[in-house]
N, C-alpha and C positions, 0 to 999 in steps of 0.2 A: 276360922278367924271371923269374929263377929264384927260386922261393919255397920256403922250408923251414918246415914246421910243427914248432914246439918245444913239447913237453909235459912239464913237470916233474911227476913222479908219486911218490906214496908210499902204498902200500896202497890202491889204487883199482881193485881187480879188478871191482867192481860196475859201473863206468862207463867204464873206459879203452877197452874194445872198441867201445862205441857212438861214442865221440869219434873214434877212428881210422876206423871205418867211415864216419862222416859226412863226413870230409874226402876219403876215397878215392872216395866216390860223386860228389863234386864235381870229381874229377880231380886232387886234390892227393895224390900218392903219396910225396912226399919228406918223410917224417915221422921225427922223432927224439924218442924218449922217453928222458928222463934220469931215472933211477930213484934214489930216496934210500934204497936198501937195504930194499925192501919185503919183508915176511915173508909176504905172501899170493901170489896168482898173477898179480900185475900184470905182471911181466916176461914170463911165459910167454904170457899173452893178447896182449900188445902184439906179440910176435914172430909169433904165429899170425896176427895181423891184417895183417902185412906191414910193420910199423914197425921201424926200426933202434933198438936199445936199448943205452944206455950206463949203467952204474952209476957214480954220482958218487963221487969219492974221499973226500969229506967228508960233512957233514950240513947240512941246512937248505936252504930254497928259494933263498935268495940265493946260496949257494955253488954250487948246481946250475946256476942261470942263468949265473953267471960262468964256470963251467967249460964250459958249452955254447957260450957266445959265443967262447971261445978256440978251439974245434975247428971251428966252423961257418965257411963261406966263401961263403954264398949271397947273392944280391942283396938279398933281403928275408927277414926271419924273422918269422913270426907266432907269438906266444907265447900259449898258452891253458892253463887249468887242466884237470886230468884228471878232475875230479869231476862232469862233465856239466852244470854250471850254465850254461855258455855254449853257444850253438848254432854248429856249424861252418858252417851256412848263412849266417851273418852275416859270414863272412870277407871277402866282396867289399866290404862297407861299409868295412872297414878298409883294404883294398888300393886302392880306387878313388882316394882323395886322393893316394896315393903314385904311382900310375900317371899321374895328371894332372900330377904334379910340383908339387903345392901343399903337400906335407907330407913330413917325414922320419920322423916318429914319430906314429902314430895310436893313440889310446886309445879303447876301447869303454866308453861311459858306461852303466853298469847302472842308475843311479838314476832314469832317466826311464821305464823299461819293465821292471818286474820282476814275476814271478809271485807270487801271494799265498803267503806262507809261506817265500819265498826268503830274507827277512831276518827276524830277530827284531826286536822293537821296540828292544831295546838295541843291536843291531848297526847298525840303520838310523840311530838317533840318533848312535851313535859315528862312523859314516861321515860324516854331515853335519857334525858338530863338527870332525872332522879336516880335512875339505875346507875348511871356513870358516877354520880356523887357517892352513892352507896359503895360501889366497888373501890373508889378512890380512898374513902375513909376506912373501910373495913378490910380491904384486900381480899375479898371473897368473890369468886367468879359466879355471880348470879346476875341474870339479865332481866328478870321480871318479878321484882320483890313485891309489886302491888297486885299481883294476881289474886283473884278471889276464889280460885279453884285449887284446892290443896288437900292432901291426905296426911293425917298425923296419927302416930301410934298413941296408945293410952299413956305411955310413959312421958311422951312429949306434952300432950295437952293437959296432963295433970301436974306437970312440973313448971310450965311457963307461968310467969307472973305478969298478967296484963293489967295495965293502968290507964291506957288511952281509951277514950269512949267513942271516938269517931272512926273515920276512914283510915286512920293511922294504924289500925289493928294489924293489917297485913305486914307492915314494916316491923311492928313490935314482935309479932310472931316469928318473923325471920331472925331478928336480932337475938331474941330469947333462945331460939333453937341453937344457933351457932355458939352463943355465950355459954350454954350448958353442955357443950360438947356432943350434941346429937349430930347424926349424919344427915345431911341435907342434899337433895338432888332435884334437878329441874328436868321436866320432860315436855316436849312440844304438844300443845293442845290447840284445837280449833277455836276461833273466837268470832262470834257473829254480831250483827247490828242488834242493839237492844230494842225491846218492845217498850214503847212509851218514852217519856222524857227522863233524861239522866238526873240524878240527885247530886252529882259531883259538881262542885264549883271550882273550875280549873285553878284560879289564882289563889284563893284563900286556902283551899284544901292542899294545893301544891306546896304553899308556904308552910302549912302545918306539918306536912309529911317530911319536908326537908329539915324543918326544926326538930322533928322527932328523930330523924337519922342522926343528927348531931348530938341531941340530948341523950340518946341511948348509947352513945359511944362509950361512956363510962362503964356500962354493963359488959361490953365485949372487949374493949381495949382501952383501959384507963390511961395507959401510957401516952396515947395519942393526944390527950389534952396537954400533956407536958411538951410533946413534940411541937404543937402549934405555938404555945407560949415561948418556948425556947427558940424556935425558928424566927419568930417575930423579933425577939431581943437581939439575936445574932445579926439579923438583917439590918436593924436600926444601928447597931454598932458598926457594921460594915460600911453603911452609908455615911455615918458620922466620921469613920476613919478615912474614907475617901476625901471628905471635906477638909479634915485636918492635914492630910498629905498635900492637897491642892494649896491650902493656905501656907503650908511650910515652904513650898517652892516659891511662893510670893514673899518669903521672909517674914511671915506673920505666924507667931506661936500661940497655941491655945492649950495651955497646960491643964486647965480644969476640964476642958472638953476631952483631952486625951484620957484623963482618969475615968470620965463617964463612959467613953467608948470602950475602954478596957473592961470596965465593970459589966457593961451590957454583953459583950462577947463572951467573957468568962462565965457570967451567970447563965447566959443562954445555953452554953455548952454543958454546964452542970445540970441544968433542968432537962436537957435532952438525954443526958446520961441517966438521970432518975427515971425518965420515961422508958428508956430501954430496959432498965432493971424491973420496973413494975410490970411492963409488958411480958417480960420473960417469966416472972413469977405467976402472972395470970395465965399464960399459955401452959405452963407446967400444971397448974390446977385443972385447966380444961382437959389436958391430956390424961391426967389421973382419973378424972370423972369418966372419960371415954373408955379407958382400960378397965376400970372397975365394972362399968356397964357390960363390957365384952366378957369379962370373967363370969359375971352373973348369968349372962345368956348361955354361955357354955355349960355352966353348972346345971341350969334348968334343962338344957338339952340332954345332959347325961342322966338327970333324974327321970325325964320322960322316957328315955330309952330303957332305963332300969325297970320302970313300971311295966 
């Protein structure tokens, strides 16, 4: 299995060398650093340490990852941040499920084993809120969708369609993976305090990530848009109905309001039913993709055994 280490980097001269050395000591010499126009010695240090360096054509982590996926052609890509927060020694934890054939995309969960000071209280709270929102909307039991340490098979990273250019890339990778029916797994990894200042802006980046979670919902579960609209209409109709009943006990009739309330509730229920139908069709499509992929894997195994 040919493994490529992918390191998106921007002004990480304090840590990039240690990250590359860590992988090379483990025997992973196939390393690509995609640099976002660093103004320090990040590129020079990466080349000195034996990594291939490519300067991205645009800006932002998402754009860097998208560009890297286009030029890579390895069996598995391990993506890791350049800031030294993740340990190269944990790479086997990510690769093991792929080697066993039980996952196509493995994410390192930082939130179960992190060093004191690795997260500020605000960042830790923000991470937990974002992950809760993701589980609520998508119904998928993942607990660290923002992790920058992950391993993806070639089939995954050549299939996903990335459009976001910034820190939303991890969220988009996660949604694209589950929307295309790939198997996704989380494993616990260690997380350390970063070297240097963080580039993350808690409020603005948090808002963009939450917006991304909602905007990508259509790729994974289009019916949930209908659920939201239908639920709002039913709720408005229910509140209006309570008011009509209350007024009726006071011997005041609201014939027009009764019609409006009825329309809201009936329309809301119909919209929810459309959501259920579209969700079912979408999930059937995802299941078909998964089964076709499994059939292809088995045929490839039979061909290999035949050779």
